[in-house]
C-alpha positions in Angstrom: 30.2 -51.7 -1.7 29.1 -54.1 1.0 26.2 -53.5 3.0 26.4 -53.4 6.7 24.9 -55.6 9.0 22.4 -54.1 11.1 21.2 -54.6 14.7 18.3 -56.7 15.0 15.6 -54.8 16.4 13.9 -57.0 19.4 17.1 -59.0 20.3 18.9 -57.5 23.0 21.5 -60.5 23.2 24.3 -58.4 23.5 22.7 -56.7 26.4 22.2 -59.9 28.4 25.0 -62.4 27.8 28.4 -60.4 28.1 29.3 -59.0 31.6 30.9 -55.8 32.4 33.5 -55.9 34.9 33.6 -52.0 35.5 31.2 -49.6 37.0 28.9 -48.2 34.6 26.0 -45.7 34.9 23.2 -47.2 37.3 25.5 -50.3 37.9 28.1 -49.4 40.2 29.3 -53.2 40.4 29.2 -53.6 36.7 26.8 -56.2 35.0 27.1 -59.9 35.7 27.2 -62.0 32.7 23.9 -63.7 31.7 21.9 -60.8 33.7 20.1 -58.1 31.3 21.2 -55.0 31.6 18.9 -52.7 33.8 18.9 -50.2 30.8 17.4 -52.7 28.5 13.7 -51.8 27.7 10.5 -54.0 27.2 11.3 -54.1 23.7 14.9 -55.3 24.1 16.5 -52.2 23.2 18.6 -50.0 25.1 17.2 -46.9 27.1 20.6 -45.1 26.8 21.5 -45.8 23.4 21.8 -42.2 22.4 22.7 -41.0 26.1 26.5 -40.0 26.8 26.0 -42.2 30.0 26.0 -45.2 27.9 29.3 -47.6 28.4 31.7 -47.2 26.3 32.0 -51.0 25.8 28.5 -50.9 24.6 28.8 -48.0 22.3 32.0 -49.8 20.9 30.0 -53.2 20.0 29.3 -53.5 16.4 26.8 -56.1 15.4 28.1 -58.8 13.0 26.5 -61.8 11.5 29.4 -64.0 13.3 28.2 -62.8 16.5 24.4 -62.0 15.9 23.7 -65.1 13.8 19.9 -65.2 12.1 17.9 -64.7 15.2 17.8 -63.7 19.1 18.2 -67.4 20.1 21.2 -67.8 17.8 22.7 -64.5 19.0 22.5 -65.4 22.5 24.0 -69.1 21.8 26.9 -67.6 19.8 27.6 -64.9 22.6 27.6 -67.2 25.4 30.1 -69.7 23.6 32.1 -66.2 23.0 32.0 -65.3 26.7 32.8 -68.7 28.1 35.7 -69.0 25.7 36.8 -65.5 26.8 36.9 -66.6 30.6 40.4 -66.7 32.1 41.2 -70.0 33.1 41.2 -70.7 37.1 43.9 -72.9 38.3 
């Protein structure tokens, strides 16, 4: 049996780096990439974690060593690389 990777307390990288294009609770214009979510608390946790208003994209995100690395700094870096690589090319 494999142990499930757990979200690192005090990280919040997934609440900062990725952008959210669609309107979500409290952010009618979405969330720009690289901007902390307005629902990120002082402890870098989600204020909406068990709230039905939490965006579906956030609820669907699962922590993984390939994305989260071994530290908050590494998670920020890895997510930035993924976010940049996923942007559409502009002609």
